C-alpha positions in Angstrom: 25.5 1.6 -13.1 21.8 1.3 -12.5 19.6 3.6 -13.6 18.2 6.0 -10.4 14.8 5.6 -9.6 14.2 9.1 -11.1 15.3 7.7 -14.6 12.2 5.3 -14.8 9.4 7.1 -14.6 7.1 4.3 -13.3 9.4 3.7 -10.4 9.7 7.2 -9.7 5.8 7.3 -9.6 5.7 4.6 -7.0 8.1 6.5 -4.9 5.8 9.5 -5.1 7.0 11.5 -7.9 4.1 13.4 -10.0 5.1 13.0 -13.5 3.8 15.4 -16.3 1.5 12.5 -17.5 1.2 9.3 -16.2 3.2 6.3 -16.8 1.3 3.3 -17.8 1.6 -0.4 -18.1 -1.5 -3.0 -18.1 -2.3 -6.0 -16.1 -2.1 -9.1 -17.8 -0.3 -7.0 -20.4 1.4 -10.4 -22.0 -1.2 -12.7 -22.7 -3.5 -14.3 -25.1 -4.7 -10.9 -27.0 -1.4 -11.0 -28.8 -0.9 -13.5 -31.7 2.9 -13.6 -30.6 1.7 -15.0 -27.3 -0.4 -17.7 -28.5 2.2 -18.7 -30.6 4.7 -19.2 -27.9 2.0 -20.7 -25.5 1.6 -23.3 -28.3 5.3 -24.7 -28.1 4.5 -26.1 -24.8 2.4 -28.3 -22.8 0.9 -27.3 -19.3 0.7 -23.4 -18.7 3.1 -23.8 -15.8 5.4 -25.2 -18.0 5.8 -21.7 -19.8 5.8 -20.1 -16.4 9.0 -22.2 -15.6 10.9 -21.9 -18.6 13.3 -18.6 -18.4 13.8 -18.5 -22.0 10.1 -18.6 -22.9 8.9 -16.5 -20.1 11.3 -14.0 -20.9 10.3 -13.7 -24.3 6.7 -13.5 -23.3 7.4 -10.7 -20.9 9.2 -8.6 -23.2 6.7 -9.0 -26.1 4.0 -6.2 -25.2 6.9 -3.7 -24.8 7.9 -4.4 -28.5 4.5 -3.6 -29.7 3.5 -0.5 -27.5 5.2 2.4 -25.6 4.5 1.0 -22.2 6.8 2.2 -19.0 7.1 -1.0 -17.1 7.5 -4.9 -18.0 5.7 -7.0 -15.4 7.4 -10.7 -14.8 5.1 -13.1 -16.7 4.1 -15.9 -14.1 1.4 -16.8 -11.8 0.3 -16.4 -8.3 -0.2 -20.2 -8.1 3.7 -20.6 -8.4 3.7 -20.5 -4.7 1.4 -23.2 -3.9 2.9 -25.2 -6.4 6.5 -24.5 -4.8 5.0 -25.8 -1.7 4.1 -28.8 -2.8 0.6 -28.6 -3.6 0.6 -29.6 -7.3 -1.3 -27.1 -9.5 -2.5 -27.9 -12.9 -4.0 -25.7 -15.7 -7.2 -27.2 -17.5 -8.4 -26.1 -20.5 -12.0 -23.9 -20.3 -11.2 -24.4 -16.2 -8.3 -22.6 -15.0 -6.4 -24.0 -12.2 -7.0 -27.0 -10.4 -5.4 -28.1 -6.7 -6.2 -31.0 -4.7 -8.3 -28.8 -2.0 -6.2 -28.5 1.3 -7.8 -30.0 4.2 -6.3 -29.1 8.0 -4.6 -32.2 8.1 -2.4 -31.3 5.2 -0.3 -28.4 6.3 2.3 -30.6 7.3 2.9 -31.7 3.9 3.6 -28.2 2.5 7.1 -27.8 2.2 8.2 -24.2 2.4 11.8 -24.7 2.7 12.0 -26.0 -0.7 9.9 -23.0 -2.2 12.7 -20.8 -3.5 14.6 -23.6 -4.7 11.7 -24.9 -7.0 10.8 -21.0 -8.1 14.7 -20.6 -9.2 13.7 -20.7 -13.1 11.1 -17.8 -12.3 14.0 -15.9 -10.7 15.9 -16.5 -13.5 13.5 -15.0 -15.9 13.9 -12.0 -13.6 17.3 -11.6 -14.5 17.0 -12.3 -18.2 14.2 -9.7 -18.5 16.1 -7.2 -16.4 19.3 -7.7 -18.6 17.3 -7.3 -21.8 15.0 -4.2 -20.9 16.0 -0.4 -21.5 17.4 1.6 -18.7 14.3 3.8 -18.5 11.7 0.8 -18.1 10.7 -0.4 -14.6 10.3 -4.2 -13.9 7.6 -5.3 -11.8 7.5 -8.5 -10.1 4.8 -9.6 -8.0 3.0 -12.6 -5.8 -0.5 -13.4 -4.9 -1.1 -12.2 -1.3 -2.0 -14.7 1.3 -6.0 -14.7 1.0 -6.2 -15.1 -2.6 -3.5 -17.7 -3.0 -5.2 -19.5 0.2 -8.6 -19.3 -1.9 -7.4 -21.9 -4.2 -5.4 -23.9 -2.1 -8.6 -24.3 0.2 -11.1 -24.8 -2.6 -9.1 -26.3 -5.2 -10.1 -23.7 -7.9 -11.4 -20.2 -8.6 -14.9 -19.5 -7.3 -17.5 -16.5 -7.5 -17.7 -16.5 -3.8 -14.8 -18.2 -2.2 -16.7 -20.0 0.1 -14.8 -22.9 0.9 -11.8 -20.7 1.9 -14.5 -18.2 4.3 -15.8 -21.3 5.9 -12.5 -23.0 6.6 -11.2 -19.7 7.9 -14.2 -19.5 10.0 -14.3 -23.3 11.4 -10.3 -23.8 11.4 -9.0 -20.6 12.5 -5.9 -22.3 13.8 -5.3 -24.1 10.5 -6.1 -21.1 8.4 -3.8 -18.6 10.6 -1.2 -21.7 10.3 -1.5 -21.2 6.6 -1.5 -17.9 6.2 1.7 -17.6 8.1 3.4 -20.2 5.6 2.2 -18.3 2.9 3.3 -14.6 4.7 7.0 -16.0 5.4 7.2 -17.7 1.5 6.1 -14.7 -0.2 8.6 -12.4 1.9 11.7 -14.3 0.9 10.3 -14.8 -2.7 9.8 -11.2 -3.5 12.9 -10.2 -1.7 14.6 -12.8 -4.2 12.8 -10.9 -6.8 14.3 -7.8 -5.9 17.5 -9.4 -5.7 17.4 -10.8 -9.2 16.4 -7.5 -10.6 12.8 -6.3 -10.0 12.5 -2.4 -9.6 9.1 -2.7 -7.7 6.7 -5.7 -6.8 2.8 -5.8 -6.6 0.7 -8.1 -4.3 -2.1 -9.1 -6.3 -5.2 -9.8 -3.8 -7.7 -10.5 -6.4 -10.6 -11.9 -3.9 -10.4 -9.4 -1.5 -14.5 -9.2 -2.2 -17.0 -11.1 -0.5 -15.5 -10.1 2.9 -17.0 -8.3 5.9 -14.7 -5.5 7.4 -13.5 -7.5 10.2 -12.7 -10.7 8.2 -11.1 -7.8 5.3 -8.7 -6.6 8.4 -7.7 -10.2 9.4 -7.7 -11.7 6.2 -6.4 -8.9 3.7 -5.0 -6.0 5.4 -3.0 -8.0 8.2 -1.2 -10.6 6.1 -0.4 -7.8 3.1 1.0 -5.4 6.0 3.2 -8.5 7.4 4.3 -9.3 3.9 5.5 -5.3 3.8 6.8 -5.2 6.9 9.0 -8.2 6.3 10.1 -7.4 2.9 11.5 -4.0 4.2 13.7 -5.8 7.3 15.0 -7.4 4.6 15.3 -4.5 1.7 14.6 -1.1 3.4 12.5 1.2 1.2 11.3 -1.6 -1.2 8.8 -0.3 -3.8 5.5 -2.0 -3.2 2.2 -1.6 -5.0 -0.7 -3.2 -3.3 -3.9 -4.1 -5.7 -6.8 -4.8 -3.5 -9.7 -5.9 -6.2 -12.9 -5.2 -4.1 -11.8 -3.6 -1.3 -14.4 -0.9 -2.1 -15.0 1.4 1.3 -12.0 -0.4 2.8 -9.1 0.7 0.3 -8.3 3.6 2.5 -7.8 1.6 5.6 -5.6 -1.0 3.3 -3.4 1.7 2.4 -2.7 2.9 5.7 -2.1 -0.1 7.4 -0.3 -2.0 5.1 2.2 0.4 4.4 2.2 -0.1 0.4 3.5 2.9 -1.8 0.8 3.1 -4.2 -2.9 1.4 -4.3 -3.8 -0.2 -7.8 -7.7 0.4 -7.8 -10.4 -1.6 -9.5 -12.8 -0.2 -12.3 -15.6 -0.1 -9.6 -13.8 2.8 -7.8 -15.4 6.0 -8.3 -12.9 8.5 -9.4 -13.9 11.1 -7.2 -14.2 9.1 -4.3 -10.6 7.9 -4.8 -9.2 11.4 -5.4 -11.1 12.7 -2.6 -10.5 10.2 0.1 -7.0 8.7 -0.3 -3.8 10.6 0.7 -2.8 13.2 -2.1 0.9 11.4 -1.5 -0.3 8.2 -2.0 0.6 6.7 -5.4 -2.7 5.6 -7.1 -2.6 2.8 -10.1 -5.6 2.5 -12.2 -8.5 2.4 -13.2 -10.2 1.7 -16.9 -12.8 -1.1 -17.1 -11.0 -4.0 -19.3 -14.5 -4.0 -21.2 -14.0 -0.3 -22.1 -10.6 -1.2 -23.8 -12.7 -3.9 -25.8 -15.4 -1.6 -27.1 -13.1 1.1 -27.8 -13.9 4.2 -29.7 -15.0 7.8 -28.0 -16.3 5.9 -24.7 -12.9 4.5 -24.2 -11.1 7.6 -24.9 -13.1 9.8 -22.9 -13.2 7.5 -20.2 -9.1 7.2 -20.5 -9.1 11.2 -20.3 -11.2 11.2 -17.5 -9.1 9.0 -15.2 -5.8 11.0 -16.3 -7.6 14.3 -15.3 -9.2 12.9 -12.0 -5.7 11.8 -10.5 -3.6 14.9 -12.1 -1.2 16.3 -9.4 -0.6 13.4 -7.6 1.0 10.2 -8.1 -0.7 8.3 -10.6 0.1 5.0 -12.8 -2.4 4.3 -15.7 -3.7 1.0 -15.7 -6.6 -1.2 -16.1 -8.9 -2.0 -13.3 -8.4 -5.7 -14.0 -6.5 -7.7 -16.4 -7.0 -7.1 -20.2 -9.1 -9.5 -21.3 -8.2 -12.0 -24.8 -10.5 -10.6 -27.1 -9.3 -7.5 -26.9 -8.0 -5.5 -30.3 -4.9 -4.7 -30.4 -5.8 -1.3 -32.1 -7.5 -0.6 -29.2 -4.7 -0.9 -27.0 -2.3 1.2 -29.4 -5.3 4.1 -29.4 -5.4 3.8 -25.5 -1.6 4.3 -24.9 -1.8 7.4 -27.6 -4.5 9.1 -25.5 -2.9 8.2 -22.1 0.5 10.0 -23.7 -1.7 12.8 -24.8 -2.8 12.1 -28.3 
């Protein structure tokens, strides 16, 4: 019999339960700062080969839980497996990150949403394998990229500091952009539902490029597609637990939480603690939000800030995390100390 949600502290927190101390996980916790990850990564060619290898992706997913007393495993994959599964080929170049052939309005017809889940079968197998290997008190987190963030890569062909190509595409080609968002919303709903069915306990929507949008565009490109995903997912799986991470939402974060219907909101490290604690509903789960570079530097400043975050959100559902992904140069000893501090040490 599967454990009840209250037996998994992190899942219980997402569902609204206040804990004596915040459960924790770390965004990008399976990654290049771990020597065991680098050893596995060296065995495969393209980064996506690792994402599509259930055996190796399972190993990488579990690695950080062997080192640290974390409360969750997050599926090792990438947000760009979705455009890859839609037929827009993705490759990762050393020193440059992901590269795609930029999508043009007349290229929408070449996308193949009907084949996406079949192509994502190896990722779903990883979810099942991780679930079977995970301790019963640990939460398994699945995820996908939110439509706006994924669209910025599909349209621009790579990451950019201002997402200008996608912003202009949305303004100049509104019908084509709406059609692309429809494909991404529908594919994301099906993909996340499949992750739940494969064993995920909760899923996170990564809206990594929520910044650089005015308030009107934020509602149209961030809030509305995320709302549609949450609503569509819950039509298939009522009460499905969802964390939303709208990085760079700033003053729009309250509206995001209210309108999308997510159970918990991830805070980036620029969100002031007192603003979040005083503005967002006390029953809304919050996740975050240590600056990853504080973790790199370590020492008293890191410990003081971690304790301040725990204190600011005491008495409400709170998951301790970074305010963005852990960076490769992070010393393992600093992660060990952070876990001790959050757990009361």
